[in-house]
VOPAGU-2260 file (C-alpha; in pm, 1 decimal, decimal comma):
REM VOPAGU-2260
SITE   aa  ch    i         X         Y         Z
SITE  MET   A    0    6676,8    1968,9   -2289,7
SITE  LEU   A    1    6725,7    2317,4   -2399,4
SITE  GLY   A    2    6997,0    2241,4   -2677,2
SITE  LEU   A    3    6763,3    1948,2   -2815,3
SITE  LEU   A    4    6474,2    2244,7   -2862,1
SITE  ILE   A    5    6695,6    2507,8   -3012,6
SITE  VAL   A    6    6854,8    2226,2   -3254,5
SITE  ALA   A    7    6520,5    2114,7   -3356,4
SITE  ILE   A    8    6415,1    2504,7   -3432,9
SITE  VAL   A    9    6711,3    2523,6   -3668,4
SITE  ALA   A   10    6674,5    2204,9   -3812,2
SITE  SER   A   11    6310,0    2292,2   -3888,5
SITE  LEU   A   12    6417,0    2668,4   -4081,8
SITE  PHE   A   13    6685,1    2452,1   -4266,5
SITE  ALA   A   14    6412,6    2192,7   -4412,5
SITE  GLY   A   15    6189,7    2515,7   -4482,4
SITE  THR   A   16    6473,9    2713,2   -4706,6
SITE  LYS   A   17    6605,8    2393,6   -4895,2
SITE  TRP   A   18    6206,0    2272,1   -4956,1
SITE  SER   A   19    6012,7    2543,9   -4961,6
SITE  ASP   A   20    5994,9    2895,1   -5010,8
SITE  ALA   A   21    6138,7    3021,4   -4695,7
SITE  THR   A   22    6417,8    3192,6   -4638,8
SITE  TRP   A   23    6661,2    3269,0   -4353,4
SITE  THR   A   24    6552,7    3678,5   -4361,4
SITE  PRO   A   25    6237,5    3783,9   -4280,5
SITE  ASN   A   26    6046,1    3930,6   -4546,8
SITE  LEU   A   27    5961,5    4317,6   -4535,7
SITE  ALA   A   28    5646,4    4496,9   -4488,3
SITE  LEU   A   29    5521,0    4723,8   -4789,8
SITE  ASP   A   30    5684,1    5047,3   -4598,9
SITE  LEU   A   31    6058,3    4860,3   -4617,4
SITE  GLU   A   32    6076,2    4649,7   -4871,8
SITE  GLY   A   33    5911,9    4920,5   -5111,0
SITE  GLY   A   34    5659,6    4768,8   -5399,6
SITE  THR   A   35    5398,2    4898,3   -5640,1
SITE  GLN   A   36    5129,6    5171,6   -5639,9
SITE  ILE   A   37    4855,6    5177,6   -5818,3
SITE  ILE   A   38    4623,6    5448,3   -5807,2
SITE  LEU   A   39    4267,6    5404,7   -5962,9
SITE  LYS   A   40    4031,0    5702,5   -6059,4
SITE  ALA   A   41    3677,2    5572,8   -6030,8
SITE  LYS   A   42    3459,5    5688,5   -6316,8
SITE  PRO   A   43    3067,7    5651,2   -6322,7
SITE  VAL   A   44    2866,6    5520,5   -6536,9
SITE  GLY   A   45    2540,1    5679,6   -6737,7
SITE  ASP   A   46    2355,9    5904,3   -6457,4
SITE  GLU   A   47    2509,1    5762,3   -6141,6
SITE  LYS   A   48    2730,0    5939,1   -5911,1
SITE  VAL   A   49    3019,5    5861,9   -5729,9
SITE  THR   A   50    2982,7    5864,1   -5364,0
SITE  SER   A   51    3176,6    5731,7   -5022,1
SITE  ASN   A   52    2926,9    5431,8   -5026,5
SITE  THR   A   53    3066,3    5305,4   -5350,1
SITE  ILE   A   54    3429,8    5414,8   -5297,0
SITE  SER   A   55    3424,0    5162,3   -4974,5
SITE  GLN   A   56    3224,8    4898,6   -5200,6
SITE  ALA   A   57    3533,8    4915,5   -5456,1
SITE  ILE   A   58    3777,3    4918,0   -5172,9
SITE  GLU   A   59    3641,1    4583,8   -5021,8
SITE  VAL   A   60    3634,8    4439,7   -5389,4
SITE  ILE   A   61    4019,7    4505,7   -5426,1
SITE  ARG   A   62    4081,2    4386,6   -5089,1
SITE  GLN   A   63    3940,1    4080,9   -5187,6
SITE  ARG   A   64    4077,5    4027,5   -5475,9
SITE  VAL   A   65    4428,1    4077,5   -5334,4
SITE  ASP   A   66    4395,6    3851,1   -5055,4
SITE  SER   A   67    4256,5    3608,7   -5222,2
SITE  SER   A   68    4622,5    3607,1   -5451,1
SITE  GLY   A   69    4814,1    3565,7   -5139,8
SITE  VAL   A   70    4981,8    3888,3   -5116,7
SITE  ALA   A   71    4993,6    3997,4   -4767,2
SITE  GLU   A   72    5086,2    4343,1   -4618,4
SITE  ALA   A   73    4880,9    4516,1   -4893,4
SITE  GLU   A   74    4784,5    4879,4   -4845,5
SITE  ILE   A   75    4414,3    4986,7   -5013,0
SITE  THR   A   76    4301,7    5348,2   -4889,9
SITE  SER   A   77    4072,2    5634,3   -5054,9
SITE  GLN   A   78    4228,1    5946,6   -5177,1
SITE  GLY   A   79    3996,0    6235,2   -5223,5
SITE  SER   A   80    3640,4    6192,7   -5339,7
SITE  ASP   A   81    3716,4    5934,3   -5631,1
SITE  GLN   A   82    4015,7    5777,4   -5603,2
SITE  ILE   A   83    4180,0    5486,9   -5480,0
SITE  VAL   A   84    4545,4    5409,8   -5386,8
SITE  VAL   A   85    4655,2    5041,0   -5368,3
SITE  GLY   A   86    5000,8    4961,4   -5256,7
SITE  LEU   A   87    5120,0    4615,1   -5322,9
SITE  PRO   A   88    5474,7    4517,7   -5152,8
SITE  GLY   A   89    5751,2    4383,6   -5353,6
SITE  LYS   A   90    5696,0    4276,2   -5741,4
SITE  PRO   A   91    5370,9    4205,8   -5777,5
SITE  SER   A   92    5245,5    3957,8   -6100,9
SITE  GLU   A   93    5042,9    4051,9   -6387,7
SITE  GLU   A   94    4780,7    3876,8   -6289,6
SITE  THR   A   95    4811,3    4039,8   -5949,3
SITE  LEU   A   96    4808,8    4388,7   -6106,2
SITE  LYS   A   97    4520,1    4287,8   -6318,6
SITE  LEU   A   98    4289,9    4168,3   -6048,6
SITE  VAL   A   99    4321,6    4533,5   -5897,2
SITE  ARG   A  100    4333,9    4731,4   -6236,3
SITE  THR   A  101    3976,9    4486,1   -6367,5
SITE  PRO   A  102    3638,5    4671,5   -6299,1
SITE  ALA   A  103    3390,6    4464,3   -6126,9
SITE  HIS   A  104    3036,8    4399,1   -6340,8
SITE  MET   A  105    2712,6    4275,6   -6249,7
SITE  GLU   A  106    2552,1    4122,3   -6506,8
SITE  PHE   A  107    2174,1    4018,1   -6470,2
SITE  ARG   A  108    1957,2    3773,2   -6833,2
SITE  PRO   A  109    1648,1    3653,2   -6791,2
SITE  VAL   A  110    1603,7    3283,0   -6705,4
SITE  LEU   A  111    1233,7    3108,2   -6912,6
SITE  ALA   A  112    1140,4    2805,1   -6792,7
SITE  PHE   A  113     886,4    2631,6   -7022,1
SITE  GLY   A  114     676,1    2298,4   -6963,3
SITE  ALA   A  115     645,7    2118,8   -7175,2
SITE  PRO   A  116     259,6    2003,1   -7263,4
SITE  THR   A  117     164,8    1658,3   -7208,5
SITE  PRO   A  118     -71,6    1507,9   -7493,7
SITE  THR   A  119    -373,3    1385,3   -7419,6
SITE  SER   A  120    -536,7    1149,4   -7672,7
SITE  ALA   A  121    -892,0    1177,8   -7758,3
SITE  ASP   A  122    -969,2     808,6   -7761,5
SITE  GLN   A  123    -767,2     776,4   -7434,0
SITE  PRO   A  124   -1062,5     829,9   -7161,6
SITE  SER   A  125    -934,6    1076,2   -6880,8
SITE  ALA   A  126    -914,7     943,0   -6512,3
SITE  THR   A  127   -1308,7    1105,5   -6343,3
SITE  PRO   A  128   -1238,9    1169,8   -5981,5
SITE  THR   A  129   -1467,6     946,0   -5775,1
SITE  PRO   A  130   -1741,4    1162,5   -5601,7
SITE  THR   A  131   -1696,6    1174,8   -5267,1
SITE  ALA   A  132   -2072,2    1051,7   -5197,4
SITE  THR   A  133   -1981,9     698,3   -5303,9
SITE  VAL   A  134   -1598,2     665,0   -5117,2
SITE  PRO   A  135   -1710,6     480,3   -4747,1
SITE  SER   A  136   -1480,0     598,1   -4477,9
SITE  PRO   A  137   -1414,9     428,2   -4172,0
SITE  THR   A  138   -1748,4     512,0   -3931,4
SITE  PRO   A  139   -1590,8     651,3   -3583,0
SITE  THR   A  140   -1641,2     471,7   -3280,1
SITE  VAL   A  141   -1624,7     787,1   -3082,7
SITE  GLN   A  142   -1839,5    1120,8   -3038,6
SITE  PRO   A  143   -1707,2    1423,7   -3214,3
SITE  THR   A  144   -1493,9    1690,6   -3016,1
SITE  GLY   A  145   -1693,3    1981,3   -2913,2
SITE  THR   A  146   -2019,0    1754,0   -2895,3
SITE  PRO   A  147   -2199,4    1775,1   -2535,8
SITE  THR   A  148   -2346,1    1453,2   -2458,2
SITE  PRO   A  149   -2604,4    1479,4   -2203,4
SITE  THR   A  150   -2613,3    1248,0   -1918,0
SITE  ASN   A  151   -2928,2    1060,4   -1949,6
SITE  THR   A  152   -3055,9     955,8   -1567,0
SITE  GLY   A  153   -3374,3     820,7   -1705,6
SITE  VAL   A  154   -3428,1     541,8   -1911,1
SITE  VAL   A  155   -3186,7     409,8   -2172,7
SITE  PRO   A  156   -3311,8     492,7   -2526,6
SITE  ASN   A  157   -3320,3     130,5   -2771,4
SITE  PRO   A  158   -2913,6      62,9   -2855,0
SITE  THR   A  159   -3068,7     -78,6   -3206,5
SITE  PRO   A  160   -3113,7     196,1   -3453,9
SITE  THR   A  161   -3287,8     125,1   -3771,6
SITE  PRO   A  162   -3125,1     328,4   -4066,4
SITE  THR   A  163   -3372,3     391,1   -4343,5
SITE  PRO   A  164   -3166,1     637,1   -4564,9
SITE  THR   A  165   -3457,4     791,9   -4760,9
SITE  PRO   A  166   -3383,4    1098,4   -5024,4
SITE  THR   A  167   -3576,6    1414,4   -4895,5
SITE  THR   A  168   -3472,2    1613,3   -5192,5
SITE  PRO   A  169   -3589,3    1522,0   -5537,9
SITE  GLY   A  170   -3348,8    1348,6   -5757,3
SITE  ALA   A  171   -3079,0    1416,7   -5436,9
SITE  GLN   A  172   -2797,0    1099,4   -5452,1
SITE  PRO   A  173   -2872,2     909,8   -5130,3
SITE  VAL   A  174   -2613,2     907,3   -4814,5
SITE  SER   A  175   -2605,9     654,2   -4511,6
SITE  VAL   A  176   -2685,0     858,7   -4175,5
SITE  GLN   A  177   -2591,4     714,6   -3848,9
SITE  ILE   A  178   -2760,9     878,9   -3540,3
SITE  LEU   A  179   -2465,0     826,6   -3248,2
SITE  ASN   A  180   -2654,3     943,8   -2981,0
SITE  ALA   A  181   -3051,7    1041,0   -2906,4
SITE  ALA   A  182   -3079,5    1045,1   -2504,3
SITE  TYR   A  183   -3317,3    1240,3   -2303,5
SITE  ASP   A  184   -3211,7    1430,4   -2007,1
SITE  PRO   A  185   -3492,4    1502,3   -1704,2
SITE  SER   A  186   -3320,9    1827,6   -1604,6
SITE  THR   A  187   -3428,3    1968,3   -1942,2
SITE  GLY   A  188   -3733,5    1779,6   -2083,9
SITE  ALA   A  189   -3523,2    1750,2   -2384,1
SITE  ILE   A  190   -3367,8    1472,3   -2621,5
SITE  ALA   A  191   -3029,0    1526,0   -2732,0
SITE  VAL   A  192   -2946,8    1424,2   -3092,3
SITE  ALA   A  193   -2572,2    1350,3   -3271,6
SITE  GLY   A  194   -2509,8    1203,3   -3585,1
SITE  MET   A  195   -2320,3    1182,7   -3870,5
SITE  VAL   A  196   -2322,7    1126,1   -4264,1
SITE  THR   A  197   -2054,3     840,3   -4310,4
SITE  ASP   A  198   -1999,5     852,5   -4676,7
SITE  LEU   A  199   -1989,4    1200,5   -4770,4
SITE  VAL   A  200   -1783,0    1527,4   -4630,3
SITE  SER   A  201   -2012,6    1841,6   -4687,2
SITE  SER   A  202   -2039,4    2187,5   -4584,6
SITE  THR   A  203   -2375,0    2343,5   -4704,6
SITE  GLY   A  204   -2578,4    2069,8   -4588,0
SITE  THR   A  205   -2857,6    2096,2   -4285,7
SITE  CYS   A  206   -2936,5    1836,3   -4019,5
SITE  THR   A  207   -3262,3    1819,4   -3908,5
SITE  ALA   A  208   -3405,9    1624,6   -3587,8
SITE  THR   A  209   -3755,2    1511,5   -3532,5
SITE  ALA   A  210   -3890,0    1336,5   -3210,5
SITE  THR   A  211   -4293,7    1226,9   -3291,3
SITE  GLN   A  212   -4531,8    1020,4   -3033,6
SITE  ASP   A  213   -4880,0     972,4   -3188,0
SITE  ALA   A  214   -5017,2    1338,2   -3332,9
SITE  GLN   A  215   -4717,9    1544,0   -3121,2
SITE  SER   A  216   -4399,7    1642,2   -3340,6
SITE  VAL   A  217   -4099,9    1883,7   -3213,9
SITE  SER   A  218   -3801,9    1951,4   -3432,6
SITE  ALA   A  219   -3489,4    2113,1   -3468,0
SITE  GLU   A  220   -3197,7    2213,3   -3755,1
SITE  ALA   A  221   -2836,6    2245,4   -3725,2
SITE  ALA   A  222   -2571,5    2302,0   -4001,8
SITE  GLY   A  223   -2395,2    1999,7   -4068,1
SITE  MET   A  224   -2001,4    2023,4   -3997,5
SITE  ALA   A  225   -1741,9    1883,7   -4225,3
SITE  ASP   A  226   -1487,5    1681,5   -4086,8
SITE  ALA   A  227   -1181,1    1480,8   -4267,5
SITE  ALA   A  228   -1400,1    1201,1   -4395,2
SITE  VAL   A  229   -1756,9    1255,5   -4258,8
SITE  THR   A  230   -1998,2    1516,7   -4192,7
SITE  TYR   A  231   -2121,5    1580,3   -3829,1
SITE  CYS   A  232   -2460,8    1657,6   -3696,2
SITE  SER   A  233   -2481,6    1815,4   -3358,0
SITE  GLY   A  234   -2624,4    2066,7   -3133,8
SITE  LEU   A  235   -2950,0    1951,2   -3199,6
SITE  SER   A  236   -3227,9    1947,0   -2860,3
SITE  LEU   A  237   -3578,1    1861,8   -2872,2
SITE  ALA   A  238   -3780,4    1983,4   -2617,3
SITE  LEU   A  239   -4064,0    1757,6   -2542,8
SITE  PRO   A  240   -4400,1    1872,3   -2418,0
SITE  PRO   A  241   -4406,6    1879,4   -2054,2
SITE  GLY   A  242   -4510,5    1599,6   -1883,5
SITE  SER   A  243   -4418,9    1391,0   -2172,4
SITE  THR   A  244   -4346,7    1024,2   -2137,4
SITE  GLY   A  245   -4340,0     718,1   -2280,0
SITE  THR   A  246   -4129,6     626,7   -2651,9
SITE  TRP   A  247   -4012,1     847,1   -2923,1
SITE  THR   A  248   -3919,0     828,1   -3271,8
SITE  VAL   A  249   -3626,4    1022,6   -3354,4
SITE  GLN   A  250   -3550,2    1086,9   -3666,1
SITE  LEU   A  251   -3227,3    1249,9   -3824,1
SITE  ASP   A  252   -3253,1    1388,6   -4153,7
SITE  PHE   A  253   -2967,3    1533,8   -4339,6
SITE  ALA   A  254   -2962,9    1721,1   -4689,8
SITE  ASP   A  255   -2786,5    1928,5   -4919,8
SITE  GLU   A  256   -2770,1    2050,4   -5290,8
SITE  GLY   A  257   -2732,3    1705,8   -5419,4
SITE  HIS   A  258   -2763,1    1453,6   -5137,3
SITE  ALA   A  259   -3001,5    1343,9   -4905,1
SITE  GLY   A  260   -3035,5    1047,0   -4620,5
SITE  SER   A  261   -3221,1     989,7   -4292,5
SITE  ALA   A  262   -3216,9     743,7   -4012,6
SITE  GLN   A  263   -3452,6     666,1   -3679,5
SITE  ILE   A  264   -3408,8     549,1   -3373,1
SITE  THR   A  265   -3617,8     556,3   -3051,9
SITE  ALA   A  266   -3593,5     716,8   -2668,3
SITE  GLU   A  267   -3772,4     657,1   -2378,8
SITE  ALA   A  268   -3858,9     994,9   -2204,0
SITE  GLY   A  269   -3984,7    1005,3   -1809,7
């Protein structure tokens, strides 16, 4: 077994010497084989000064160049404050010597990018964005997050709303208002109102809830809350006069600088 291993090693060495650059004798390093020594002297450019940091960076650049050329056992050291000694084993090629002697340069140039303008014909109508108020959006079936729903322990209000969108601001564009909740809470004696504007997203509008019964009327206001596709009205609490009972008409109005709308529903108190 040992004999077969020795024969295989000898055969590998023979094949390497015949078909590659391998030799029967090992290559000597720089200290035994001798070679070429190059001494480089740093020259500052302009007002720059030669420092140990710049010498170290230059040594690293030269080492990367020599290693990439396939030269092994190269010795690259600094000498004094402004010299670099490069020792190359054997007889290096002229290309390798040129790599060592060539100084490194870093150049910068501006890159300008111009975007060609797109011509617009005067006769061709431009695209006009559709106002948000005219784009119908799906009506959510759940109450908005963060809006408390009072527990109605009294009579359930009439579930059939009769929305009557009517502009309350002269020249305002009508919007659709929907009342989501108008429930009387006996523990507080108030009607909690929540609703939304189904076809408008506005962060500047005001929601006003009003409850009326005969000559009696109470109201509350809150800022509208803009959502992704609708505007919510919440936090509206209508405190009824003590001892109030019977049917109250609840109206929810919304208005901002260019839109207005309202809806009505009834709630039972007592």
